[in-house]
C-alpha positions, 0 to 999 in steps of 0.5 A: 500499500505504501508503494502504491501511495508513493507511486501515485505521488511520483506520477502527480509530481511528474504531471505537475512538472510537465504542466509547468514545463509546457505552459506558455510564459505570461510575461508582457515581453512575449505578447505581440504589440498591437497597432489598432487603427482606431487608436490612429483615428479610424472611425467604425461608422462606415462613413468617415474616411479612415484611410490616413489612420490605416496607413499610419497604423501600417507605418508603425507596424512596418517600422517595429523590429518585433512581431506585431499585429495591425488590428482592424476591430469590429465595425465598418471602416471606410477607406480609399485606395491604400498601399501598404509598402515594405520592406519592413523592419520585421518579417512577421506582421499579422493584419487581423481584420475583425470588422468590414472594410468598405470602399467609397460609394463614389466610383470615381474615388479610385482615381487612376489606381488599379488597386483598392488595397495593395501590399507591395514588397512585403515579406512575412505578412499574414492577412486574416479574417474580416470582409472587404466590400468593394461596392462594385455594383454602381460601376457595373451599372455604369458600364452596362449603361454604356456611359463613360466610367472609370476602369475600376480597381482590384480589391486586394493586390499582393505584388513583388512580395513573398511569404504571405498568407491570406486566411479566412478573408471575404471579398464582396462585390469587387469593381474588377478582380477580387484578388491579384497575386503578381510577381510573388513567391510563396503565397498561400490563400486559405479559407477565402470567400469571394462573392459577386453576381454571375453577371458582374463584368471582369470580376475574376476571383483570384488571378495569379501571374509571374509568381511561384509557389502559390496555393489556393486551398479550401476556398469558395468563389462565386463571381462573374468571370473566372473563379481562378485565372492563371497567367503567364510566368506562373509556376509550381501552383496548387489549387485544392478543395476550391468550390466555384460557381457561378463563374467562368471556371478555372482558367489558364491564360490567356497565353500567347498574346505576345511573341516573347512570353513566359509560360505556365508550368507545374500547376495542379488543380485537384478536388474541385467542385463546379456549380453552374459555371460556364466552363470547368477547366479551361486553357486559352491561347491567342491564335498567333505565334508565340513562345508561350506554353502551358506545361505539366498541368494536372486537373484531377478529382473534379465534381461538376453540376450543370457546367456548359464546357467541362473541359475546354482548350481554346487555341484561337482565343478572341475576347472581343471584335478587335482580335477577330481578324488575327484569329481568322488568319491561319497562323501557326500556333506554337504553344505546346500543351502537356495536360492530364485530366482525371475525373473522380 
């Protein structure tokens, strides 16, 4: 009985030591400093222009030498065009969005900028949660009426950056493309939600070009154009567990618009679901000579419901009347496609 009692004591002591060992330290030095946009003058009323407050919070976060959080709390924050620029003094900035960031109602306020929110030359940034509301309906209506309209802006652009994560972010009603990844390396988009009406023009969900090691996983995309579009210069890309619809499907291209052009290679698209889309998997190339290419492309394990063109390879792509003449000419297409399709 004494031995049993001693054993219990020893086990209790070992457990206590283990708990003390793995319990996280609670000193203030281990907590990330927070730069709350409200502290710098942002107003969560959806009416007050909070652009300067956001940029000030970013400048402080970017200038810190330790891991930091840029916090957008609950509420609705109105902002104009913003560019969050690096390089920063630290390589771990966590942009935590709890509320909704809204664009101005006036469609002319984007000026000449093609981007509403842009992260440029950053390294080690995570953008998590929240909603970006582009309020694109007014611009779509302007274009539909045939009036003189601004070009519109991409909601979220990540350019010339690396080691970026976009997680559980929702993009609504973008003017143009919802998200663009351009000249980047190692970007992961996970749990992203994108929503725009099926008749909204040029509202591609996620566009990737001139980038390597980009992954889009566990996301839902409903839009008026391509759910995911993959442009020249893209390599080593993964699209996994993405639901698309409405929209034009997942597209590679258009390719070959220029004579000298980087190709697309090593792209895997798997475990996707398409509902009510124009296309499923599409590769599109202009009907003229080019050294562009699509190589080592794998499409597998797709589920499609009410899809007009499940698989579509178009080497005479012509999006408008201006290119009709060159497509009619019987020029040699120099693209080489090596594609494997696998349905489950």
